[in-house]
All heavy atoms as an XYZ file, in Angstrom:
827
protein
N       8.289      9.198     43.729
C       8.534      7.890     44.513
C       9.981      7.965     44.835
O      10.856      8.335     44.151
C       8.218      6.706     43.672
C       8.681      5.424     44.186
S       8.536      3.900     43.184
C       6.728      3.694     43.204
N      10.169      7.388     46.211
C      11.574      7.226     46.647
C      11.944      5.841     46.803
O      11.099      5.172     47.590
C      11.796      8.068     47.929
C      13.125      8.235     48.409
C      13.877      9.363     47.952
C      13.769      7.308     49.179
C      15.301      9.404     48.263
C      15.165      7.325     49.447
C      15.883      8.455     49.142
N      13.081      5.213     46.336
C      13.431      3.935     46.596
C      14.566      3.921     47.500
O      15.668      4.356     47.232
C      13.772      3.228     45.226
C      14.045      1.742     45.543
C      14.278      1.005     44.258
O      14.457      1.477     43.185
O      14.412     -0.249     44.434
N      14.362      3.407     48.678
C      15.317      3.278     49.794
C      16.113      1.854     49.685
O      15.467      1.059     49.976
C      14.673      3.560     51.170
C      15.548      3.510     52.412
C      16.720      4.489     52.282
C      14.672      3.812     53.666
N      17.260      1.891     49.161
C      17.895      0.711     48.806
C      17.790      0.323     47.352
O      17.108     -0.786     47.039
N      18.128      1.161     46.492
C      17.732      0.888     45.090
C      18.848     -0.032     44.425
O      18.612     -0.347     43.168
C      17.728      2.206     44.298
S      19.295      3.165     44.360
N      19.875     -0.404     45.119
C      20.744     -1.370     44.410
C      21.315     -0.946     43.202
O      21.884      0.076     43.013
N      21.249     -1.840     42.164
C      21.733     -1.536     40.927
C      20.848     -0.741     39.990
O      21.043     -0.603     38.875
C      22.291     -2.799     40.153
C      21.166     -3.759     39.795
O      19.901     -3.439     39.995
N      21.388     -4.937     39.329
N      19.719     -0.465     40.459
C      18.778      0.571     39.762
C      17.780     -0.169     38.890
O      16.911      0.537     38.164
N      17.856     -1.497     38.889
C      16.881     -2.224     37.975
C      15.502     -1.941     38.188
O      14.742     -1.901     37.370
C      17.214     -3.638     37.940
O      17.122     -4.279     39.221
N      15.048     -1.984     39.508
C      13.618     -1.710     39.764
C      13.223     -0.226     39.430
O      12.261      0.079     39.018
C      13.331     -2.029     41.345
C      11.947     -1.647     41.746
C      13.514     -3.534     41.544
N      14.191      0.643     39.838
C      13.853      2.125     39.589
C      13.659      2.345     38.098
O      12.824      3.047     37.542
C      15.051      2.938     40.097
N      14.470      1.674     37.261
C      14.468      1.636     35.838
C      13.048      1.174     35.276
O      12.380      1.832     34.422
C      15.543      0.925     35.195
C      15.621      1.128     33.674
C      15.064     -0.207     32.939
C      15.333     -0.027     31.579
N      14.195     -0.891     30.712
N      12.561      0.113     35.902
C      11.325     -0.333     35.484
C      10.302      0.563     35.838
O       9.251      0.807     35.003
C      11.033     -1.775     36.002
C      11.757     -2.770     35.495
C      11.315     -3.083     34.000
O      10.219     -3.167     33.638
O      12.333     -3.269     33.199
N      10.176      1.121     37.088
C       9.221      2.100     37.381
C       9.203      3.341     36.662
O       8.175      3.854     36.224
C       9.424      2.324     38.983
C       9.107      1.097     39.943
C       9.618      1.438     41.386
C       7.631      0.878     39.820
N      10.435      3.797     36.314
C      10.543      4.957     35.533
C      10.028      4.839     34.157
O       9.389      5.665     33.559
C      12.035      5.372     35.413
N      10.229      3.530     33.580
C       9.561      3.121     32.285
C       8.070      3.049     32.314
O       7.398      3.257     31.284
N       7.518      2.991     33.546
C       6.116      3.046     33.741
C       5.517      4.365     34.170
O       4.368      4.445     34.374
C       5.598      2.006     34.645
C       6.018      0.530     34.230
C       5.816     -0.496     35.368
N       6.362     -1.712     34.977
C       5.599     -2.829     34.599
N       4.397     -2.709     34.698
N       6.191     -3.930     34.288
N       6.368      5.410     34.048
C       5.968      6.735     34.250
C       6.223      7.328     35.602
O       5.890      8.426     35.887
N       6.841      6.538     36.578
C       7.082      7.009     37.822
C       8.365      7.923     37.883
O       9.315      7.649     37.208
C       7.381      5.935     38.838
C       6.196      5.097     39.146
C       5.674      4.050     38.463
C       5.235      5.478     40.247
N       4.558      3.621     39.131
C       4.218      4.422     40.256
C       5.161      6.408     41.133
C       3.282      4.457     41.089
C       4.198      6.317     42.146
C       3.194      5.458     42.087
N       8.409      8.990     38.557
C       9.478      9.898     38.854
C      10.273      9.262     40.028
O       9.673      9.486     41.164
C       9.092     11.381     39.095
C      10.236     12.239     39.266
O      11.429     11.824     38.922
O       9.958     13.374     39.851
N      11.304      8.591     39.813
C      11.959      7.811     40.955
C      13.254      8.489     41.306
O      14.101      8.903     40.473
C      12.311      6.397     40.436
C      12.965      5.594     41.554
C      11.039      5.672     39.893
N      13.416      8.677     42.701
C      14.659      9.097     43.330
C      15.008      7.899     44.111
O      14.187      7.275     44.890
C      14.451     10.365     44.049
O      14.043     11.443     43.239
C      15.742     10.699     44.716
N      16.349      7.606     44.151
C      16.861      6.469     45.047
C      18.127      6.551     45.488
O      18.997      7.276     44.916
N      18.308      5.807     46.581
C      19.608      5.806     47.331
C      19.988      4.383     47.632
O      19.051      3.557     47.851
C      19.853      6.718     48.577
C      19.536      8.137     48.277
C      18.820      6.267     49.562
N      21.264      4.097     47.677
C      21.731      2.806     48.210
C      23.110      2.919     48.841
O      23.920      3.827     48.374
C      21.906      1.771     47.007
C      21.978      0.362     47.509
O      22.992     -0.092     47.892
O      20.918     -0.326     47.569
N      23.510      2.198     49.921
C      24.782      2.472     50.519
C      25.824      1.813     49.832
O      27.048      2.102     50.061
C      24.616      1.830     51.931
C      23.407      0.755     51.727
C      22.454      1.367     50.732
N      25.540      0.990     48.704
C      26.645      0.269     47.944
C      27.190      1.199     47.005
O      26.543      1.574     45.899
C      26.118     -0.928     47.458
O      26.917     -1.448     46.422
N      28.314      1.661     47.096
C      29.031      2.604     46.131
C      29.126      1.843     44.700
O      28.837      2.461     43.701
C      30.494      3.025     46.634
C      31.187      3.849     45.539
C      30.259      3.747     47.835
N      29.521      0.478     44.742
C      29.626     -0.229     43.635
C      28.185     -0.306     42.886
O      28.069     -0.288     41.621
C      30.232     -1.564     43.791
C      30.277     -2.449     42.680
C      31.084     -1.900     41.429
O      31.971     -1.023     41.695
O      30.971     -2.365     40.337
N      27.206     -0.596     43.704
C      25.807     -0.768     43.300
C      25.365      0.540     42.542
O      24.869      0.564     41.409
N      25.610      1.742     43.060
C      25.293      2.981     42.468
C      26.100      3.212     41.232
O      25.634      3.846     40.215
C      25.400      4.214     43.450
C      24.332      3.984     44.513
C      25.349      5.522     42.938
C      22.863      4.168     44.139
N      27.364      2.870     41.359
C      28.243      2.889     40.154
C      27.727      2.273     39.003
O      27.562      2.698     37.756
C      29.590      2.448     40.298
C      30.649      2.897     39.164
C      31.932      2.044     39.432
N      31.785      0.653     39.121
C      31.576      0.031     38.090
N      31.368      0.636     37.002
N      31.389     -1.229     38.144
N      27.220      0.987     39.089
C      26.635      0.169     38.081
C      25.298      0.765     37.698
O      25.007      0.709     36.474
C      26.348     -1.248     38.540
C      27.660     -2.047     38.758
C      27.366     -3.441     39.383
O      26.359     -3.879     39.269
N      28.388     -4.036     39.851
N      24.477      1.285     38.661
C      23.214      1.850     38.258
C      23.431      3.072     37.324
O      22.682      3.224     36.331
C      22.421      2.273     39.505
N      24.387      4.008     37.653
C      24.603      5.122     37.015
C      25.150      4.816     35.447
O      24.767      5.520     34.549
C      25.518      6.117     37.600
C      24.834      6.901     38.876
C      25.793      7.781     39.412
N      25.237      8.456     40.555
C      25.744      9.155     41.439
N      27.104      9.121     41.409
N      25.195      9.720     42.362
N      25.972      3.813     35.468
C      26.382      3.344     34.083
C      25.369      2.797     33.281
O      25.260      2.992     31.983
C      27.624      2.436     34.281
N      24.440      1.998     33.876
C      23.407      1.360     33.058
C      22.241      2.297     32.778
O      21.550      2.102     31.651
C      22.905      0.141     33.865
N      21.950      3.144     33.717
C      20.692      4.037     33.630
C      21.021      5.429     33.931
O      20.714      6.179     35.110
C      19.672      3.567     34.634
C      19.451      1.950     34.496
C      19.698      1.243     35.697
C      18.963      1.326     33.367
C      19.585     -0.150     35.638
C      18.839     -0.048     33.335
C      19.206     -0.742     34.573
O      19.039     -2.206     34.571
N      21.792      6.110     33.067
C      22.404      7.476     33.444
C      21.342      8.507     33.577
O      21.529      9.512     34.322
C      23.301      7.857     32.253
C      22.877      6.846     31.097
C      22.240      5.686     31.768
N      20.084      8.352     33.201
C      19.035      9.307     33.345
C      18.258      9.213     34.516
O      17.397     10.078     34.922
N      18.691      8.272     35.540
C      17.846      8.115     36.683
C      18.458      8.867     37.883
O      19.810      8.997     37.837
C      17.750      6.558     37.168
C      16.980      5.781     36.253
C      16.947      4.311     36.763
C      15.472      6.286     36.149
N      17.816      9.210     38.727
C      18.285     10.019     40.034
C      18.618      9.055     41.078
O      17.857      8.918     41.917
C      17.092     11.011     40.485
C      16.816     12.157     39.396
C      15.900     13.098     39.884
C      14.496     12.375     39.611
N      13.278     13.254     39.916
N      19.705      8.466     40.991
C      20.172      7.569     41.934
C      21.482      7.968     42.651
O      22.358      8.388     41.915
C      20.284      6.103     41.398
C      19.025      5.596     40.517
C      19.392      4.289     39.875
C      18.002      5.408     41.618
N      21.773      7.819     44.002
C      22.867      8.277     44.613
C      23.276      7.359     45.862
O      22.380      6.669     46.241
C      22.581      9.749     44.957
N      24.405      7.513     46.184
C      24.921      6.887     47.375
C      24.296      7.460     48.657
O      24.011      8.699     48.755
C      26.433      6.823     47.676
O      27.030      6.320     46.698
N      23.681      6.650     49.556
C      23.126      7.169     50.724
C      22.434      5.921     51.511
O      22.338      4.796     50.971
N      22.016      6.170     52.757
C      21.524      4.971     53.507
C      20.405      5.662     54.469
O      20.343      6.794     54.618
C      22.611      4.239     54.276
O      22.820      5.053     55.439
N      19.760      4.577     55.130
C      18.705      5.048     56.024
C      19.286      5.799     57.351
O      18.511      6.150     58.016
C      17.978      3.677     56.520
N      20.661      5.705     57.416
C      21.178      6.366     58.594
C      21.617      7.850     58.147
O      22.026      8.577     59.150
C      22.453      5.656     59.090
C      22.232      4.176     59.346
C      22.646      3.237     58.581
C      21.339      3.870     60.344
C      22.311      1.863     58.777
C      20.988      2.489     60.604
C      21.512      1.564     59.874
O      21.184      0.214     60.186
N      21.253      8.244     57.051
C      21.579      9.796     56.498
C      20.093     10.426     56.773
O      19.049      9.779     56.849
C      21.853      9.716     55.060
C      23.057      9.118     54.828
O      23.992      9.036     55.691
O      23.311      8.561     53.672
N      20.156     11.735     56.836
C      19.023     12.520     56.984
C      18.486     12.730     55.419
O      18.624     13.767     54.860
C      19.224     13.823     57.569
C      18.024     14.607     57.915
O      16.766     14.258     57.422
O      18.030     15.763     58.584
N      17.780     11.742     54.898
C      17.428     11.713     53.464
C      16.255     12.661     53.211
O      16.311     13.273     52.144
C      17.017     10.309     53.215
C      18.134      9.216     53.117
C      17.463      7.838     52.878
C      19.286      9.555     52.291
N      15.341     12.791     54.248
C      14.304     13.832     53.998
C      14.775     15.198     53.872
O      14.247     16.009     53.017
C      13.216     13.699     55.131
N      15.827     15.636     54.630
C      16.427     16.919     54.541
C      17.149     17.124     53.187
O      17.013     18.169     52.748
C      17.432     17.187     55.649
N      17.598     15.952     52.707
C      18.358     16.070     51.410
C      17.502     16.086     50.279
O      17.698     16.701     49.153
C      19.382     14.963     51.359
C      20.433     15.143     50.188
C      21.417     13.986     50.328
O      21.718     13.329     51.315
N      22.420     14.070     49.285
N      16.438     15.176     50.290
C      15.605     14.881     49.109
C      14.110     15.475     49.213
O      13.421     15.421     48.250
C      15.662     13.391     48.808
C      17.045     12.931     48.317
C      17.730     12.240     49.328
C      17.597     13.104     47.168
C      19.010     11.753     48.938
C      18.686     12.826     46.819
C      19.640     12.052     47.669
O      20.777     11.589     47.364
N      13.766     15.644     50.343
C      12.391     16.052     50.680
C      11.530     14.869     50.872
O      12.043     13.714     51.426
N      10.091     15.051     50.766
C       9.212     13.941     51.032
C       8.565     13.446     49.797
O       8.363     14.388     48.783
C       8.174     14.456     52.114
C       8.922     14.688     53.419
C       7.733     14.967     54.455
O       6.966     15.795     54.299
N       7.888     14.183     55.616
N       8.152     12.214     49.789
C       7.464     11.674     48.639
C       6.035     11.028     49.074
O       5.933     10.540     50.037
C       8.335     10.610     48.024
C       9.705     11.199     47.628
C      10.718     11.447     48.524
C       9.983     11.335     46.294
C      11.939     11.961     48.139
C      11.175     11.945     45.864
C      12.210     12.213     46.781
N       5.112     10.876     48.104
C       3.894     10.181     48.358
C       4.077      8.774     48.459
O       3.148      7.978     49.055
C       3.090     10.624     47.246
C       3.964     10.903     46.082
C       5.132     11.484     46.847
N       5.056      8.113     47.845
C       5.319      6.648     47.826
C       6.797      6.392     48.231
O       7.679      6.957     47.689
C       4.988      6.113     46.432
C       5.186      4.656     46.252
C       3.701      6.319     46.070
N       6.967      5.432     49.072
C       8.179      4.920     49.411
C       8.275      3.424     49.000
O       7.443      2.674     49.291
C       8.531      5.106     50.837
C       9.783      4.389     51.429
C      11.000      5.402     51.055
C       9.713      4.182     52.835
N       9.338      2.977     48.330
C       9.612      1.555     48.033
C      11.039      1.194     48.608
O      11.916      1.945     48.445
C       9.625      1.541     46.562
C       9.970      0.054     45.954
C       8.758     -0.915     46.234
C      10.333      0.109     44.445
N      11.008      0.077     49.354
C      12.209     -0.410     49.925
C      12.060     -1.943     49.959
O      11.458     -2.486     50.805
C      12.249      0.282     51.338
O      13.607     -0.198     51.934
N      12.735     -2.487     48.979
C      12.544     -3.957     48.695
C      13.771     -4.698     49.314
O      14.969     -4.314     48.960
C      12.469     -4.329     47.172
C      11.291     -3.776     46.566
C      11.356     -3.931     45.008
C       9.982     -4.329     47.085
N      13.627     -5.708     50.154
C      14.668     -6.624     50.738
C      15.751     -5.688     51.361
O      17.044     -5.964     51.129
C      15.233     -7.456     49.497
C      14.158     -8.394     48.911
C      14.774     -9.393     47.938
O      15.981     -9.596     48.011
O      13.923     -9.663     46.958
N      15.337     -4.769     52.248
C      16.392     -3.916     52.825
C      16.350     -4.099     54.399
O      17.410     -4.285     54.916
C      16.058     -2.448     52.472
C      16.887     -1.429     53.264
C      16.181     -2.144     51.210
N      15.241     -4.106     55.029
C      14.993     -4.085     56.507
C      15.898     -5.206     57.040
O      16.400     -5.110     58.116
C      13.617     -3.958     56.914
C      12.828     -5.313     56.709
C      13.698     -3.677     58.392
N      15.891     -6.287     56.516
C      16.629     -7.548     56.985
C      18.124     -7.368     57.164
O      18.841     -8.136     57.570
C      16.282     -8.819     56.397
C      16.698     -8.983     54.951
C      15.693     -8.488     53.919
O      14.706     -7.573     54.243
O      15.667     -8.853     52.726
N      18.601     -6.283     56.312
C      20.088     -6.036     56.242
C      20.568     -4.827     57.184
O      21.737     -4.609     57.183
C      20.462     -5.796     54.861
C      20.131     -7.017     53.974
N      20.929     -8.121     53.985
C      19.219     -7.100     53.052
C      20.392     -8.952     53.102
N      19.395     -8.340     52.547
N      19.504     -4.118     57.731
C      20.010     -2.880     58.539
C      20.419     -3.304     59.984
O      19.987     -4.205     60.546
C      18.987     -1.952     58.459
C      18.593     -1.328     57.074
C      17.631     -2.320     59.236
N      21.377     -2.469     60.594
C      21.714     -2.688     61.796
C      20.828     -2.234     62.885
O      20.741     -2.649     64.050
C      23.159     -2.112     62.118
C      24.185     -2.820     61.365
C      24.867     -2.192     60.252
C      24.636     -4.139     61.564
C      25.650     -2.931     59.357
C      25.541     -4.857     60.840
C      26.089     -4.225     59.809
O      26.951     -4.722     59.034
N      20.131     -1.089     62.545
C      19.209     -0.501     63.480
C      17.869     -0.187     62.792
O      17.636      0.758     62.242
C      19.829      0.906     63.940
C      18.994      1.547     64.931
O      17.918      1.186     65.248
O      19.532      2.628     65.486
N      17.014     -1.312     62.843
C      15.702     -1.231     62.143
C      14.840     -0.071     62.595
O      14.067      0.389     61.832
C      15.025     -2.652     62.547
C      16.181     -3.524     63.008
C      17.179     -2.651     63.531
N      15.024      0.402     63.955
C      14.112      1.538     64.254
C      14.500      2.801     63.576
O      13.701      3.593     63.162
C      14.206      1.607     65.862
C      13.387      0.598     66.497
C      13.227      0.804     68.028
N      12.366     -0.127     68.554
C      12.648     -1.059     69.423
N      14.086     -1.309     69.696
N      11.840     -1.954     69.828
N      15.845      2.804     63.509
C      16.278      4.100     62.753
C      15.889      4.083     61.257
O      15.465      4.989     60.703
C      17.850      4.201     62.909
C      18.494      5.460     62.345
N      19.236      6.271     63.142
C      18.387      6.047     61.139
C      19.615      7.387     62.644
N      19.079      7.238     61.340
N      15.887      2.992     60.664
C      15.501      2.680     59.314
C      14.043      3.156     59.280
O      13.756      3.827     58.431
C      15.667      1.315     58.885
C      14.833      0.772     57.756
C      15.366      1.066     56.390
C      13.679      0.117     57.947
C      14.716      0.609     55.343
C      12.960     -0.349     56.783
C      13.492     -0.013     55.505
O      12.640     -0.569     54.422
N      13.233      2.734     60.105
C      11.685      2.990     60.213
C      11.572      4.495     60.249
O      10.631      5.033     59.558
C      11.032      2.228     61.308
N      12.348      5.087     61.224
C      12.219      6.586     61.346
C      12.533      7.260     60.087
O      11.819      8.279     59.665
C      13.074      7.107     62.409
C      12.425      6.827     63.870
C      13.145      7.493     64.945
N      14.564      7.152     65.032
C      15.088      6.119     65.770
N      14.222      5.368     66.571
N      16.322      5.856     65.744
N      13.604      6.928     59.346
C      14.008      7.480     58.036
C      12.914      7.226     57.071
O      12.454      8.210     56.307
C      15.305      6.852     57.691
O      16.357      7.295     58.547
C      15.779      7.453     56.378
N      12.400      6.030     56.931
C      11.439      5.752     56.011
C      10.078      6.675     56.274
O       9.656      7.190     55.410
C      10.879      4.220     56.054
N       9.734      6.731     57.520
C       8.581      7.637     57.920
C       8.863      9.092     57.429
O       7.876      9.684     56.965
C       8.326      7.468     59.330
C       7.105      8.252     59.895
C       5.838      7.740     59.772
C       7.410      9.554     60.402
C       4.686      8.488     60.141
C       6.225     10.238     60.816
C       5.040      9.757     60.696
O       3.837     10.534     61.075
N      10.041      9.452     57.792
C      10.360     10.928     57.465
C      10.249     11.229     56.000
O      10.092     12.313     55.472
C      11.773     11.304     58.014
O      12.847     10.891     57.211
N      10.513     10.198     55.136
C      10.466     10.479     53.615
C       9.159     10.496     53.058
O       8.791     10.898     51.943
C      11.096      9.322     52.920
C      12.660      9.460     52.973
C      13.215      8.022     52.795
C      13.310     10.478     52.174
N       8.058     10.026     53.809
C       6.736      9.909     53.447
C       5.964     11.144     53.789
O       5.843     11.590     54.909
C       5.941      8.763     53.931
C       6.355      7.402     53.446
C       5.721      6.307     54.345
C       5.780      7.297     52.060
N       5.463     11.786     52.678
C       4.610     13.059     52.855
C       3.377     12.879     53.709
O       3.009     13.921     54.301
C       4.387     13.751     51.444
O       3.595     12.871     50.700
N       2.863     11.899     53.600
C       1.564     11.639     54.423
C       1.737     10.635     55.580
O       0.770     10.320     56.224
N       2.976     10.229     55.847
C       3.336      9.388     56.998
C       2.825      7.999     56.523
O       2.362      7.728     55.529
N       2.846      7.023     57.526
C       2.465      5.599     57.362
C       1.009      5.519     56.883
O       0.621      4.638     56.132
C       2.685      4.737     58.670
C       4.203      4.510     58.937
C       4.764      4.888     60.089
C       5.105      4.029     58.153
N       6.041      4.638     60.018
C       6.322      4.013     58.860
C       5.203      3.355     56.820
C       7.560      3.374     58.358
C       6.344      2.806     56.454
C       7.530      2.935     57.126
N       0.203      6.294     57.431
C      -1.273      6.099     57.053
C      -1.732      6.741     55.890
O      -2.808      6.954     55.593
C      -2.119      6.591     58.303
C      -1.855      5.761     59.533
C      -2.759      6.206     60.708
N      -2.339      5.395     61.816
C      -2.956      4.282     62.206
N      -3.946      3.815     61.380
N      -2.754      3.682     63.255
N      -0.733      7.215     54.981
C      -1.020      7.916     53.789
C      -1.729      7.005     52.792
O      -2.357      7.338     51.826
C       0.181      8.616     53.229
O       1.109      7.694     52.897
N      -1.483      5.667     52.984
C      -1.954      4.596     51.988
C      -3.086      3.784     52.743
O      -2.750      3.258     53.825
C      -0.858      3.722     51.511
O      -1.314      2.759     50.729
N      -4.186      3.759     52.218
C      -5.207      2.872     52.772
C      -4.965      1.328     52.639
O      -5.316      0.600     53.433
C      -6.610      3.147     52.140
C      -7.133      4.590     52.542
C      -8.415      4.746     52.095
N      -8.923      6.073     52.379
C      -9.860      6.663     51.607
N     -10.430      6.025     50.745
N     -10.128      7.928     51.974
N      -4.257      1.100     51.475
C      -4.106     -0.371     51.149
C      -2.540     -0.533     50.760
O      -2.277     -0.639     49.667
C      -5.018     -0.778     50.002
C      -6.493     -0.550     50.358
C      -7.375     -1.135     49.429
N      -7.410     -2.549     49.449
C      -8.018     -3.264     50.400
N      -8.452     -2.789     51.660
N      -8.129     -4.536     50.291
N      -1.724     -0.575     51.792
C      -0.371     -0.892     51.381
C      -0.176     -2.229     50.687
O      -0.904     -3.222     51.056
C       0.420     -0.798     52.738
C      -0.577     -0.939     53.834
C      -1.824     -0.611     53.217
N       0.788     -2.269     49.881
C       1.042     -3.487     49.036
C       2.308     -4.099     49.490
O       3.322     -3.510     49.576
C       1.138     -3.169     47.478
C      -0.295     -2.580     47.053
C       1.375     -4.529     46.795
C      -0.258     -2.168     45.564
N       2.284     -5.426     49.819
C       3.440     -6.173     50.231
C       4.139     -6.754     48.985
O       3.662     -6.777     47.972
C       3.035     -7.274     51.215
O       2.170     -8.276     50.620
C       2.275     -6.783     52.413
N       5.378     -7.352     49.371
C       6.170     -7.961     48.354
C       5.361     -9.249     47.719
O       5.657     -9.455     46.556
C       7.453     -8.477     48.798
N       4.388     -9.766     48.379
C       3.669    -10.905     47.867
C       2.580    -10.388     46.853
O       1.928    -11.139     46.192
C       3.045    -11.592     48.992
O       2.131    -10.965     49.639
C       4.152    -12.288     49.824
N       2.290     -9.096     46.807
C       1.274     -8.524     46.103
C      -0.098     -8.499     46.830
O      -1.103     -7.950     46.416
N      -0.180     -9.024     48.018
C      -1.362     -8.841     48.909
C      -1.439     -7.507     49.466
O      -0.484     -6.878     49.716
C      -1.333     -9.789     49.930
C      -1.796    -11.189     49.811
C      -1.807    -12.219     50.896
N      -3.064    -11.924     51.672
C      -3.260    -12.474     52.721
N      -2.561    -13.429     53.223
N      -4.470    -12.260     53.432
N      -2.623     -7.032     49.621
C      -2.778     -5.732     50.161
C      -3.295     -5.885     51.724
O      -4.053     -6.880     51.937
C      -3.840     -4.886     49.427
O      -5.084     -5.502     49.402
C      -3.334     -4.529     47.970
N      -2.817     -5.019     52.528
C      -3.278     -4.998     53.986
C      -3.731     -3.704     54.423
O      -3.019     -2.774     54.270
C      -2.004     -5.472     54.737
C      -1.419     -6.692     54.379
C      -0.476     -6.943     53.511
C      -1.760     -8.050     55.016
N      -0.215     -8.376     53.363
C      -1.021     -9.001     54.295
C      -2.756     -8.442     55.821
C      -1.123    -10.375     54.534
C      -2.896     -9.832     56.109
C      -2.014    -10.807     55.452
N      -4.982     -3.553     54.901
C      -5.444     -2.257     55.374
C      -4.690     -1.980     56.718
O      -4.469     -2.774     57.585
C      -6.897     -2.586     55.659
C      -6.947     -4.001     55.846
C      -5.949     -4.695     54.955
N      -4.503     -0.695     56.918
C      -3.894     -0.272     58.305
C      -4.919     -0.304     59.261
O      -6.077     -0.066     58.908
C      -3.293      1.112     58.192
C      -2.114      1.319     57.239
C      -2.111      1.848     56.078
C      -0.956      0.749     57.532
N      -0.821      1.820     55.476
C      -0.061      1.137     56.395
C      -0.263     -0.082     58.526
C       1.274      0.687     56.397
C       1.051     -0.385     58.458
C       1.803      0.035     57.308
N      -4.661     -0.739     60.480
C      -5.550     -0.559     61.584
C      -5.131      0.316     62.523
O      -4.013      0.518     62.898
C      -5.831     -2.001     62.087
C      -6.486     -2.918     60.982
C      -6.618     -4.253     61.501
N      -6.936     -5.139     60.387
C      -7.812     -5.950     60.298
N      -8.400     -6.361     61.454
N      -7.899     -6.698     59.392
């Protein structure tokens, strides 16, 4: 799983504790510093949606990005980066889960 916008690593830590192999990036140097101090075993690094993350980290079956898109300057670039990180593309999931917990089928 890749977390785009992992912040201080708290969500990555929870997911790792549930058995997920999590790799995450965040543009906040301070956030990553805190994440590494609190959770040294996690694979979290400085980076943003404006970097070529797929070239650096590869592709993943699951992408998590919580409360990020409303903060980016170029949402289309963010979407392209997110798409490039998914091994199966947007349609790889039949039932994407939203922040509310509701599932929405792709059409």
